[in-house]
Biopython code that builds the backbone (N, CA, C, O; Angstrom):
import numpy as np
from Bio.PDB.StructureBuilder import StructureBuilder

atoms = [
    (1, "UNK", "N", (-9.825, 69.948, 53.475)),
    (1, "UNK", "CA", (-10.409, 69.622, 52.186)),
    (1, "UNK", "C", (-11.779, 69.006, 52.405)),
    (1, "UNK", "O", (-11.947, 68.091, 53.211)),
    (2, "UNK", "N", (-12.735, 69.516, 51.686)),
    (2, "UNK", "CA", (-14.100, 68.997, 51.759)),
    (2, "UNK", "C", (-14.510, 68.480, 50.389)),
    (2, "UNK", "O", (-14.041, 68.959, 49.356)),
    (3, "UNK", "N", (-15.399, 67.489, 50.404)),
    (3, "UNK", "CA", (-16.031, 67.049, 49.171)),
    (3, "UNK", "C", (-17.183, 67.999, 48.903)),
    (3, "UNK", "O", (-18.067, 68.153, 49.746)),
    (4, "UNK", "N", (-17.187, 68.638, 47.739)),
    (4, "UNK", "CA", (-18.202, 69.624, 47.377)),
    (4, "UNK", "C", (-18.935, 69.162, 46.149)),
    (4, "UNK", "O", (-18.318, 68.785, 45.152)),
    (5, "UNK", "N", (-20.276, 69.190, 46.213)),
    (5, "UNK", "CA", (-21.092, 68.815, 45.053)),
    (5, "UNK", "C", (-21.126, 69.989, 44.083)),
    (5, "UNK", "O", (-21.396, 71.125, 44.470)),
    (6, "UNK", "N", (-20.848, 69.694, 42.818)),
    (6, "UNK", "CA", (-20.835, 70.713, 41.771)),
    (6, "UNK", "C", (-21.497, 70.150, 40.517)),
    (6, "UNK", "O", (-21.722, 68.944, 40.413)),
    (7, "UNK", "N", (-21.804, 71.023, 39.574)),
    (7, "UNK", "CA", (-22.223, 70.601, 38.247)),
    (7, "UNK", "C", (-21.120, 71.011, 37.282)),
    (7, "UNK", "O", (-20.666, 72.155, 37.296)),
    (8, "UNK", "N", (-20.691, 70.066, 36.439)),
    (8, "UNK", "CA", (-19.565, 70.328, 35.535)),
    (8, "UNK", "C", (-19.953, 69.951, 34.105)),
    (8, "UNK", "O", (-20.742, 69.038, 33.860)),
    (9, "UNK", "N", (-19.356, 70.703, 33.173)),
    (9, "UNK", "CA", (-19.474, 70.341, 31.769)),
    (9, "UNK", "C", (-18.458, 69.259, 31.471)),
    (9, "UNK", "O", (-17.355, 69.264, 32.018)),
    (10, "UNK", "N", (-18.832, 68.327, 30.598)),
    (10, "UNK", "CA", (-17.921, 67.270, 30.190)),
    (10, "UNK", "C", (-17.698, 67.382, 28.697)),
    (10, "UNK", "O", (-18.648, 67.312, 27.917)),
    (11, "UNK", "N", (-16.450, 67.555, 28.294)),
    (11, "UNK", "CA", (-16.110, 67.665, 26.874)),
    (11, "UNK", "C", (-16.767, 68.869, 26.237)),
    (11, "UNK", "O", (-16.785, 69.954, 26.819)),
    (12, "UNK", "N", (-17.304, 68.685, 25.051)),
    (12, "UNK", "CA", (-17.943, 69.771, 24.305)),
    (12, "UNK", "C", (-19.437, 69.868, 24.596)),
    (12, "UNK", "O", (-20.121, 70.713, 24.018)),
    (13, "UNK", "N", (-19.944, 69.037, 25.463)),
    (13, "UNK", "CA", (-21.364, 69.011, 25.777)),
    (13, "UNK", "C", (-21.779, 70.300, 26.501)),
    (13, "UNK", "O", (-21.026, 70.839, 27.312)),
    (14, "UNK", "N", (-22.970, 70.775, 26.198)),
    (14, "UNK", "CA", (-23.507, 71.929, 26.899)),
    (14, "UNK", "C", (-24.227, 71.501, 28.163)),
    (14, "UNK", "O", (-24.639, 72.333, 28.972)),
    (15, "UNK", "N", (-24.371, 70.207, 28.322)),
    (15, "UNK", "CA", (-25.087, 69.656, 29.469)),
    (15, "UNK", "C", (-24.184, 69.645, 30.705)),
    (15, "UNK", "O", (-22.977, 69.427, 30.608)),
    (16, "UNK", "N", (-24.793, 69.885, 31.864)),
    (16, "UNK", "CA", (-24.071, 69.850, 33.135)),
    (16, "UNK", "C", (-24.343, 68.535, 33.831)),
    (16, "UNK", "O", (-25.472, 68.044, 33.855)),
    (17, "UNK", "N", (-23.278, 67.970, 34.401)),
    (17, "UNK", "CA", (-23.396, 66.680, 35.088)),
    (17, "UNK", "C", (-22.973, 66.863, 36.547)),
    (17, "UNK", "O", (-22.036, 67.608, 36.835)),
    (18, "UNK", "N", (-23.666, 66.182, 37.464)),
    (18, "UNK", "CA", (-23.262, 66.281, 38.874)),
    (18, "UNK", "C", (-21.922, 65.603, 39.097)),
    (18, "UNK", "O", (-21.635, 64.558, 38.513)),
    (19, "UNK", "N", (-21.111, 66.205, 39.942)),
    (19, "UNK", "CA", (-19.796, 65.660, 40.261)),
    (19, "UNK", "C", (-19.420, 66.062, 41.678)),
    (19, "UNK", "O", (-20.070, 66.904, 42.297)),
    (20, "UNK", "N", (-18.364, 65.446, 42.175)),
    (20, "UNK", "CA", (-17.844, 65.767, 43.506)),
    (20, "UNK", "C", (-16.389, 66.196, 43.330)),
    (20, "UNK", "O", (-15.602, 65.486, 42.704)),
    (21, "UNK", "N", (-16.034, 67.353, 43.881)),
    (21, "UNK", "CA", (-14.654, 67.839, 43.821)),
    (21, "UNK", "C", (-14.167, 68.112, 45.244)),
    (21, "UNK", "O", (-14.959, 68.407, 46.139)),
    (22, "UNK", "N", (-12.858, 68.008, 45.434)),
    (22, "UNK", "CA", (-12.266, 68.345, 46.735)),
    (22, "UNK", "C", (-11.857, 69.816, 46.706)),
    (22, "UNK", "O", (-11.116, 70.251, 45.825)),
    (23, "UNK", "N", (-12.356, 70.575, 47.690)),
    (23, "UNK", "CA", (-12.044, 72.000, 47.788)),
    (23, "UNK", "C", (-11.732, 72.350, 49.230)),
    (23, "UNK", "O", (-12.214, 71.715, 50.168)),
    (24, "UNK", "N", (-10.911, 73.381, 49.378)),
    (24, "UNK", "CA", (-10.682, 73.938, 50.704)),
    (24, "UNK", "C", (-11.714, 75.024, 50.939)),
    (24, "UNK", "O", (-12.022, 75.805, 50.039)),
    (25, "UNK", "N", (-12.241, 75.070, 52.135)),
    (25, "UNK", "CA", (-13.209, 76.096, 52.512)),
    (25, "UNK", "C", (-12.717, 76.774, 53.776)),
    (25, "UNK", "O", (-12.358, 76.096, 54.739)),
    (26, "UNK", "N", (-12.694, 78.088, 53.791)),
    (26, "UNK", "CA", (-12.271, 78.852, 54.963)),
    (26, "UNK", "C", (-13.443, 79.701, 55.448)),
    (26, "UNK", "O", (-14.100, 80.378, 54.657)),
    (27, "UNK", "N", (-13.695, 79.658, 56.731)),
    (27, "UNK", "CA", (-14.709, 80.474, 57.361)),
    (27, "UNK", "C", (-14.004, 81.376, 58.369)),
    (27, "UNK", "O", (-13.195, 80.906, 59.169)),
    (28, "UNK", "N", (-14.306, 82.648, 58.329)),
    (28, "UNK", "CA", (-13.672, 83.610, 59.231)),
    (28, "UNK", "C", (-14.717, 84.158, 60.191)),
    (28, "UNK", "O", (-15.794, 84.596, 59.786)),
    (29, "UNK", "N", (-14.372, 84.123, 61.472)),
    (29, "UNK", "CA", (-15.256, 84.572, 62.537)),
    (29, "UNK", "C", (-14.521, 85.537, 63.449)),
    (29, "UNK", "O", (-13.291, 85.544, 63.503)),
    (30, "UNK", "N", (-15.286, 86.352, 64.168)),
    (30, "UNK", "CA", (-14.674, 87.229, 65.172)),
    (30, "UNK", "C", (-14.844, 86.587, 66.538)),
    (30, "UNK", "O", (-15.798, 85.846, 66.776)),
    (31, "UNK", "N", (-13.933, 86.872, 67.409)),
    (31, "UNK", "CA", (-13.990, 86.379, 68.790)),
    (31, "UNK", "C", (-13.877, 87.549, 69.738)),
    (31, "UNK", "O", (-13.236, 88.539, 69.388)),
    (32, "UNK", "N", (-14.455, 87.492, 70.899)),
    (32, "UNK", "CA", (-15.227, 86.382, 71.433)),
    (32, "UNK", "C", (-16.622, 86.319, 70.794)),
    (32, "UNK", "O", (-17.125, 87.300, 70.246)),
    (33, "UNK", "N", (-17.207, 85.160, 70.883)),
    (33, "UNK", "CA", (-18.570, 84.964, 70.429)),
    (33, "UNK", "C", (-18.734, 84.201, 69.140)),
    (33, "UNK", "O", (-19.817, 83.685, 68.861)),
    (34, "UNK", "N", (-17.674, 84.116, 68.338)),
    (34, "UNK", "CA", (-17.733, 83.347, 67.113)),
    (34, "UNK", "C", (-18.644, 83.921, 66.052)),
    (34, "UNK", "O", (-19.226, 83.163, 65.276)),
    (35, "UNK", "N", (-18.790, 85.252, 65.988)),
    (35, "UNK", "CA", (-19.651, 85.893, 64.984)),
    (35, "UNK", "C", (-19.088, 85.649, 63.583)),
    (35, "UNK", "O", (-17.918, 85.922, 63.317)),
    (36, "UNK", "N", (-19.937, 85.133, 62.694)),
    (36, "UNK", "CA", (-19.544, 84.870, 61.301)),
    (36, "UNK", "C", (-19.233, 86.183, 60.594)),
    (36, "UNK", "O", (-20.006, 87.138, 60.679)),
    (37, "UNK", "N", (-18.103, 86.228, 59.897)),
    (37, "UNK", "CA", (-17.737, 87.405, 59.109)),
    (37, "UNK", "C", (-17.841, 87.136, 57.619)),
    (37, "UNK", "O", (-18.514, 87.878, 56.903)),
    (38, "UNK", "N", (-17.185, 86.086, 57.140)),
    (38, "UNK", "CA", (-17.225, 85.735, 55.719)),
    (38, "UNK", "C", (-16.620, 84.366, 55.535)),
    (38, "UNK", "O", (-16.091, 83.769, 56.473)),
    (39, "UNK", "N", (-16.705, 83.873, 54.307)),
    (39, "UNK", "CA", (-16.059, 82.607, 53.958)),
    (39, "UNK", "C", (-15.523, 82.715, 52.535)),
    (39, "UNK", "O", (-15.951, 83.570, 51.758)),
    (40, "UNK", "N", (-14.590, 81.842, 52.211)),
    (40, "UNK", "CA", (-14.063, 81.827, 50.857)),
    (40, "UNK", "C", (-13.496, 80.458, 50.523)),
    (40, "UNK", "O", (-13.171, 79.664, 51.406)),
    (41, "UNK", "N", (-13.387, 80.205, 49.243)),
    (41, "UNK", "CA", (-12.729, 79.020, 48.701)),
    (41, "UNK", "C", (-11.580, 79.540, 47.847)),
    (41, "UNK", "O", (-11.823, 80.182, 46.825)),
    (42, "UNK", "N", (-10.337, 79.279, 48.238)),
    (42, "UNK", "CA", (-9.208, 79.821, 47.489)),
    (42, "UNK", "C", (-9.143, 79.269, 46.056)),
    (42, "UNK", "O", (-9.324, 78.074, 45.823)),
    (43, "UNK", "N", (-8.887, 80.152, 45.132)),
    (43, "UNK", "CA", (-8.705, 79.749, 43.732)),
    (43, "UNK", "C", (-7.316, 79.142, 43.579)),
    (43, "UNK", "O", (-6.385, 79.518, 44.290)),
    (44, "UNK", "N", (-7.184, 78.211, 42.659)),
    (44, "UNK", "CA", (-5.877, 77.619, 42.385)),
    (44, "UNK", "C", (-5.040, 78.609, 41.570)),
    (44, "UNK", "O", (-5.567, 79.353, 40.744)),
    (45, "UNK", "N", (-3.741, 78.602, 41.815)),
    (45, "UNK", "CA", (-2.829, 79.525, 41.150)),
    (45, "UNK", "C", (-1.522, 78.796, 40.926)),
    (45, "UNK", "O", (-0.990, 78.177, 41.847)),
    (46, "UNK", "N", (-0.996, 78.862, 39.711)),
    (46, "UNK", "CA", (0.251, 78.165, 39.398)),
    (46, "UNK", "C", (1.489, 78.918, 39.885)),
    (46, "UNK", "O", (2.577, 78.346, 39.944)),
    (47, "UNK", "N", (1.333, 80.181, 40.229)),
    (47, "UNK", "CA", (2.484, 81.001, 40.615)),
    (47, "UNK", "C", (2.569, 81.163, 42.138)),
    (47, "UNK", "O", (3.640, 80.990, 42.719)),
    (48, "UNK", "N", (1.461, 81.489, 42.778)),
    (48, "UNK", "CA", (1.461, 81.741, 44.216)),
    (48, "UNK", "C", (1.353, 80.452, 45.015)),
    (48, "UNK", "O", (0.752, 79.474, 44.571)),
    (49, "UNK", "N", (1.950, 80.468, 46.208)),
    (49, "UNK", "CA", (1.825, 79.355, 47.141)),
    (49, "UNK", "C", (0.413, 79.382, 47.725)),
    (49, "UNK", "O", (-0.197, 80.449, 47.797)),
    (50, "UNK", "N", (-0.126, 78.215, 48.149)),
    (50, "UNK", "CA", (-1.462, 78.194, 48.756)),
    (50, "UNK", "C", (-1.604, 79.172, 49.915)),
    (50, "UNK", "O", (-2.641, 79.821, 50.055)),
    (51, "UNK", "N", (-0.564, 79.283, 50.753)),
    (51, "UNK", "CA", (-0.616, 80.198, 51.891)),
    (51, "UNK", "C", (-0.748, 81.651, 51.432)),
    (51, "UNK", "O", (-1.433, 82.437, 52.085)),
    (52, "UNK", "N", (-0.119, 82.015, 50.341)),
    (52, "UNK", "CA", (-0.205, 83.386, 49.828)),
    (52, "UNK", "C", (-1.613, 83.674, 49.310)),
    (52, "UNK", "O", (-2.113, 84.787, 49.471)),
    (53, "UNK", "N", (-2.249, 82.695, 48.699)),
    (53, "UNK", "CA", (-3.615, 82.860, 48.204)),
    (53, "UNK", "C", (-4.571, 83.071, 49.373)),
    (53, "UNK", "O", (-5.426, 83.955, 49.329)),
    (54, "UNK", "N", (-4.426, 82.255, 50.423)),
    (54, "UNK", "CA", (-5.260, 82.386, 51.613)),
    (54, "UNK", "C", (-5.030, 83.756, 52.252)),
    (54, "UNK", "O", (-5.984, 84.443, 52.616)),
    (55, "UNK", "N", (-3.764, 84.150, 52.387)),
    (55, "UNK", "CA", (-3.434, 85.462, 52.979)),
    (55, "UNK", "C", (-4.037, 86.596, 52.181)),
    (55, "UNK", "O", (-4.584, 87.529, 52.769)),
    (56, "UNK", "N", (-3.957, 86.551, 50.873)),
    (56, "UNK", "CA", (-4.532, 87.603, 50.029)),
    (56, "UNK", "C", (-6.037, 87.727, 50.281)),
    (56, "UNK", "O", (-6.559, 88.834, 50.406)),
    (57, "UNK", "N", (-6.735, 86.578, 50.355)),
    (57, "UNK", "CA", (-8.180, 86.588, 50.617)),
    (57, "UNK", "C", (-8.473, 87.219, 51.975)),
    (57, "UNK", "O", (-9.389, 88.032, 52.096)),
    (58, "UNK", "N", (-7.711, 86.853, 52.983)),
    (58, "UNK", "CA", (-7.941, 87.371, 54.337)),
    (58, "UNK", "C", (-7.676, 88.878, 54.382)),
    (58, "UNK", "O", (-8.511, 89.640, 54.869)),
    (59, "UNK", "N", (-6.527, 89.303, 53.879)),
    (59, "UNK", "CA", (-6.165, 90.735, 53.942)),
    (59, "UNK", "C", (-7.155, 91.574, 53.133)),
    (59, "UNK", "O", (-7.572, 92.638, 53.591)),
    (60, "UNK", "N", (-7.534, 91.119, 51.953)),
    (60, "UNK", "CA", (-8.489, 91.879, 51.130)),
    (60, "UNK", "C", (-9.847, 92.024, 51.837)),
    (60, "UNK", "O", (-10.463, 93.090, 51.812)),
    (61, "UNK", "N", (-10.291, 90.945, 52.456)),
    (61, "UNK", "CA", (-11.563, 90.998, 53.145)),
    (61, "UNK", "C", (-11.503, 91.898, 54.378)),
    (61, "UNK", "O", (-12.461, 92.614, 54.668)),
    (62, "UNK", "N", (-10.386, 91.866, 55.102)),
    (62, "UNK", "CA", (-10.229, 92.752, 56.254)),
    (62, "UNK", "C", (-10.259, 94.217, 55.816)),
    (62, "UNK", "O", (-10.861, 95.058, 56.483)),
    (63, "UNK", "N", (-9.608, 94.514, 54.696)),
    (63, "UNK", "CA", (-9.584, 95.896, 54.183)),
    (63, "UNK", "C", (-10.977, 96.322, 53.739)),
    (63, "UNK", "O", (-11.393, 97.447, 54.017)),
    (64, "UNK", "N", (-11.714, 95.428, 53.044)),
    (64, "UNK", "CA", (-13.067, 95.762, 52.570)),
    (64, "UNK", "C", (-13.998, 96.105, 53.729)),
    (64, "UNK", "O", (-14.886, 96.945, 53.589)),
    (65, "UNK", "N", (-13.790, 95.445, 54.883)),
    (65, "UNK", "CA", (-14.640, 95.650, 56.052)),
    (65, "UNK", "C", (-14.072, 96.704, 57.015)),
    (65, "UNK", "O", (-14.634, 96.943, 58.083)),
    (66, "UNK", "N", (-12.965, 97.322, 56.628)),
    (66, "UNK", "CA", (-12.310, 98.353, 57.443)),
    (66, "UNK", "C", (-11.971, 97.876, 58.848)),
    (66, "UNK", "O", (-12.100, 98.631, 59.812)),
    (67, "UNK", "N", (-11.536, 96.621, 58.966)),
    (67, "UNK", "CA", (-11.102, 96.112, 60.261)),
    (67, "UNK", "C", (-9.628, 95.738, 60.255)),
    (67, "UNK", "O", (-9.122, 95.173, 61.225)),
    (68, "UNK", "N", (-8.948, 96.049, 59.177)),
    (68, "UNK", "CA", (-7.532, 95.686, 59.078)),
    (68, "UNK", "C", (-6.648, 96.508, 60.035)),
    (68, "UNK", "O", (-5.570, 96.052, 60.416)),
    (69, "UNK", "N", (-7.082, 97.683, 60.415)),
    (69, "UNK", "CA", (-6.279, 98.517, 61.309)),
    (69, "UNK", "C", (-6.561, 98.250, 62.792)),
    (69, "UNK", "O", (-5.766, 98.631, 63.650)),
    (70, "UNK", "N", (-7.681, 97.601, 63.093)),
    (70, "UNK", "CA", (-8.046, 97.363, 64.494)),
    (70, "UNK", "C", (-7.851, 95.916, 64.927)),
    (70, "UNK", "O", (-8.091, 95.577, 66.086)),
    (71, "UNK", "N", (-7.425, 95.077, 64.021)),
    (71, "UNK", "CA", (-7.253, 93.652, 64.310)),
    (71, "UNK", "C", (-6.156, 93.440, 65.340)),
    (71, "UNK", "O", (-5.078, 94.024, 65.241)),
    (72, "UNK", "N", (-6.436, 92.604, 66.325)),
    (72, "UNK", "CA", (-5.461, 92.328, 67.392)),
    (72, "UNK", "C", (-4.673, 91.052, 67.122)),
    (72, "UNK", "O", (-3.472, 91.008, 67.390)),
    (73, "UNK", "N", (-5.317, 90.016, 66.601)),
    (73, "UNK", "CA", (-4.656, 88.731, 66.343)),
    (73, "UNK", "C", (-5.469, 87.939, 65.333)),
    (73, "UNK", "O", (-6.648, 88.211, 65.105)),
    (74, "UNK", "N", (-4.823, 86.967, 64.741)),
    (74, "UNK", "CA", (-5.461, 86.039, 63.815)),
    (74, "UNK", "C", (-5.179, 84.643, 64.317)),
    (74, "UNK", "O", (-4.044, 84.334, 64.680)),
    (75, "UNK", "N", (-6.188, 83.795, 64.344)),
    (75, "UNK", "CA", (-6.001, 82.415, 64.796)),
    (75, "UNK", "C", (-6.361, 81.459, 63.685)),
    (75, "UNK", "O", (-7.101, 81.802, 62.763)),
    (76, "UNK", "N", (-5.837, 80.267, 63.781)),
    (76, "UNK", "CA", (-6.143, 79.246, 62.780)),
    (76, "UNK", "C", (-5.732, 77.885, 63.308)),
    (76, "UNK", "O", (-5.066, 77.783, 64.338)),
    (77, "UNK", "N", (-6.127, 76.856, 62.609)),
    (77, "UNK", "CA", (-5.729, 75.513, 63.025)),
    (77, "UNK", "C", (-4.300, 75.239, 62.601)),
    (77, "UNK", "O", (-3.641, 76.113, 62.037)),
    (78, "UNK", "N", (-3.821, 74.051, 62.862)),
    (78, "UNK", "CA", (-2.404, 73.758, 62.631)),
    (78, "UNK", "C", (-2.146, 73.028, 61.325)),
    (78, "UNK", "O", (-1.208, 72.234, 61.243)),
    (79, "UNK", "N", (-2.963, 73.279, 60.289)),
    (79, "UNK", "CA", (-2.696, 72.662, 58.997)),
    (79, "UNK", "C", (-1.428, 73.265, 58.397)),
    (79, "UNK", "O", (-1.028, 74.375, 58.750)),
    (80, "UNK", "N", (-0.809, 72.531, 57.497)),
    (80, "UNK", "CA", (0.444, 72.976, 56.891)),
    (80, "UNK", "C", (0.292, 74.308, 56.158)),
    (80, "UNK", "O", (1.209, 75.128, 56.160)),
    (81, "UNK", "N", (-0.869, 74.521, 55.532)),
    (81, "UNK", "CA", (-1.092, 75.782, 54.835)),
    (81, "UNK", "C", (-1.010, 76.969, 55.792)),
    (81, "UNK", "O", (-0.550, 78.045, 55.410)),
    (82, "UNK", "N", (-1.451, 76.778, 57.027)),
    (82, "UNK", "CA", (-1.429, 77.850, 58.017)),
    (82, "UNK", "C", (-0.097, 78.000, 58.728)),
    (82, "UNK", "O", (0.302, 79.114, 59.065)),
    (83, "UNK", "N", (0.601, 76.887, 58.963)),
    (83, "UNK", "CA", (1.796, 76.938, 59.809)),
    (83, "UNK", "C", (3.068, 76.461, 59.117)),
    (83, "UNK", "O", (4.098, 76.308, 59.773)),
    (84, "UNK", "N", (3.021, 76.226, 57.826)),
    (84, "UNK", "CA", (4.145, 75.655, 57.093)),
    (84, "UNK", "C", (5.478, 76.288, 57.400)),
    (84, "UNK", "O", (5.585, 77.509, 57.513)),
    (85, "UNK", "N", (6.492, 75.463, 57.536)),
    (85, "UNK", "CA", (7.828, 75.948, 57.919)),
    (85, "UNK", "C", (8.462, 76.820, 56.857)),
    (85, "UNK", "O", (9.396, 77.566, 57.152)),
    (86, "UNK", "N", (7.972, 76.744, 55.611)),
    (86, "UNK", "CA", (8.528, 77.599, 54.554)),
    (86, "UNK", "C", (7.609, 78.761, 54.261)),
    (86, "UNK", "O", (7.560, 79.238, 53.128)),
    (87, "UNK", "N", (6.894, 79.218, 55.241)),
    (87, "UNK", "CA", (6.014, 80.379, 55.028)),
    (87, "UNK", "C", (4.565, 79.979, 54.944)),
    (87, "UNK", "O", (3.999, 79.929, 53.852)),
    (88, "UNK", "N", (3.948, 79.691, 56.080)),
    (88, "UNK", "CA", (2.535, 79.374, 56.138)),
    (88, "UNK", "C", (1.695, 80.632, 56.045)),
    (88, "UNK", "O", (2.206, 81.720, 55.779)),
    (89, "UNK", "N", (0.402, 80.470, 56.267)),
    (89, "UNK", "CA", (-0.534, 81.581, 56.171)),
    (89, "UNK", "C", (-0.212, 82.749, 57.077)),
    (89, "UNK", "O", (-0.376, 83.905, 56.686)),
    (90, "UNK", "N", (0.242, 82.459, 58.282)),
    (90, "UNK", "CA", (0.586, 83.537, 59.224)),
    (90, "UNK", "C", (1.672, 84.437, 58.683)),
    (90, "UNK", "O", (1.567, 85.662, 58.751)),
    (91, "UNK", "N", (2.715, 83.831, 58.148)),
    (91, "UNK", "CA", (3.817, 84.595, 57.578)),
    (91, "UNK", "C", (3.334, 85.373, 56.353)),
    (91, "UNK", "O", (3.700, 86.532, 56.159)),
    (92, "UNK", "N", (2.515, 84.726, 55.535)),
    (92, "UNK", "CA", (2.021, 85.381, 54.323)),
    (92, "UNK", "C", (1.119, 86.567, 54.652)),
    (92, "UNK", "O", (1.184, 87.595, 53.978)),
    (93, "UNK", "N", (0.270, 86.437, 55.690)),
    (93, "UNK", "CA", (-0.576, 87.561, 56.105)),
    (93, "UNK", "C", (0.302, 88.688, 56.631)),
    (93, "UNK", "O", (0.078, 89.852, 56.296)),
    (94, "UNK", "N", (1.297, 88.362, 57.448)),
    (94, "UNK", "CA", (2.230, 89.380, 57.956)),
    (94, "UNK", "C", (2.865, 90.159, 56.813)),
    (94, "UNK", "O", (2.933, 91.388, 56.851)),
    (95, "UNK", "N", (3.332, 89.435, 55.792)),
    (95, "UNK", "CA", (4.013, 90.082, 54.664)),
    (95, "UNK", "C", (3.031, 90.884, 53.829)),
    (95, "UNK", "O", (3.344, 91.997, 53.406)),
    (96, "UNK", "N", (1.833, 90.328, 53.582)),
    (96, "UNK", "CA", (0.854, 91.015, 52.739)),
    (96, "UNK", "C", (0.354, 92.297, 53.396)),
    (96, "UNK", "O", (0.091, 93.285, 52.711)),
    (97, "UNK", "N", (0.223, 92.286, 54.707)),
    (97, "UNK", "CA", (-0.310, 93.440, 55.435)),
    (97, "UNK", "C", (0.794, 94.265, 56.058)),
    (97, "UNK", "O", (0.543, 95.381, 56.511)),
    (98, "UNK", "N", (2.012, 93.747, 56.095)),
    (98, "UNK", "CA", (3.145, 94.413, 56.712)),
    (98, "UNK", "C", (2.918, 94.608, 58.207)),
    (98, "UNK", "O", (3.227, 95.661, 58.764)),
    (99, "UNK", "N", (2.370, 93.570, 58.847)),
    (99, "UNK", "CA", (2.192, 93.562, 60.289)),
    (99, "UNK", "C", (3.412, 92.922, 60.900)),
    (99, "UNK", "O", (3.862, 91.877, 60.431)),
    (100, "UNK", "N", (3.947, 93.512, 61.914)),
    (100, "UNK", "CA", (5.067, 92.891, 62.623)),
    (100, "UNK", "C", (4.598, 92.225, 63.911)),
    (100, "UNK", "O", (5.217, 91.268, 64.377)),
    (101, "UNK", "N", (3.507, 92.727, 64.487)),
    (101, "UNK", "CA", (3.077, 92.234, 65.779)),
    (101, "UNK", "C", (1.966, 91.194, 65.699)),
    (101, "UNK", "O", (1.898, 90.309, 66.552)),
    (102, "UNK", "N", (1.094, 91.277, 64.698)),
    (102, "UNK", "CA", (-0.046, 90.366, 64.643)),
    (102, "UNK", "C", (0.297, 89.176, 63.738)),
    (102, "UNK", "O", (0.137, 89.236, 62.519)),
    (103, "UNK", "N", (0.763, 88.114, 64.355)),
    (103, "UNK", "CA", (1.070, 86.890, 63.598)),
    (103, "UNK", "C", (-0.103, 85.939, 63.657)),
    (103, "UNK", "O", (-1.108, 86.226, 64.307)),
    (104, "UNK", "N", (0.015, 84.834, 62.996)),
    (104, "UNK", "CA", (-1.033, 83.825, 63.013)),
    (104, "UNK", "C", (-0.814, 82.934, 64.222)),
    (104, "UNK", "O", (0.107, 82.118, 64.242)),
    (105, "UNK", "N", (-1.655, 83.091, 65.222)),
    (105, "UNK", "CA", (-1.582, 82.256, 66.417)),
    (105, "UNK", "C", (-2.330, 80.972, 66.151)),
    (105, "UNK", "O", (-3.521, 81.001, 65.842)),
    (106, "UNK", "N", (-1.659, 79.859, 66.262)),
    (106, "UNK", "CA", (-2.293, 78.573, 66.034)),
    (106, "UNK", "C", (-3.019, 78.140, 67.282)),
    (106, "UNK", "O", (-2.401, 77.913, 68.322)),
    (107, "UNK", "N", (-4.321, 78.025, 67.186)),
    (107, "UNK", "CA", (-5.138, 77.683, 68.352)),
    (107, "UNK", "C", (-5.494, 76.224, 68.319)),
    (107, "UNK", "O", (-6.181, 75.736, 69.217)),
]
sb = StructureBuilder()
sb.init_structure("model")
sb.init_model(0)
sb.init_chain("A")
sb.init_seg("    ")
for serial, (resi, resn, name, xyz) in enumerate(atoms, 1):
    if name == "N":
        sb.init_residue(resn, " ", resi, " ")
    sb.init_atom(name, np.array(xyz, "f"), 0.0, 1.0, " ", f" {name:<3s}", serial, name[0])
structure = sb.get_structure()
């Protein structure tokens, strides 16, 4: 979670006011070399689990870049969203993409 500076409307006012909100930010890179691929901030959803939202973003972006079929592995840190015992990001990516061999390796 990062503190992100934003401008927000307050009430019925058309005026924007500076504010600070907590948001998750994900940056995706290729290895070796750490080449930047893309980044995203997951939208909140009342139905899907956070891990499913992250997985959807990752799988969609892989498909858009035509690298979903050549991907060897996915790595991530050990936050609960990525490794949660009730289906973290690795499990959600596996299910969304129907990969049996490429799980989320926690680095």
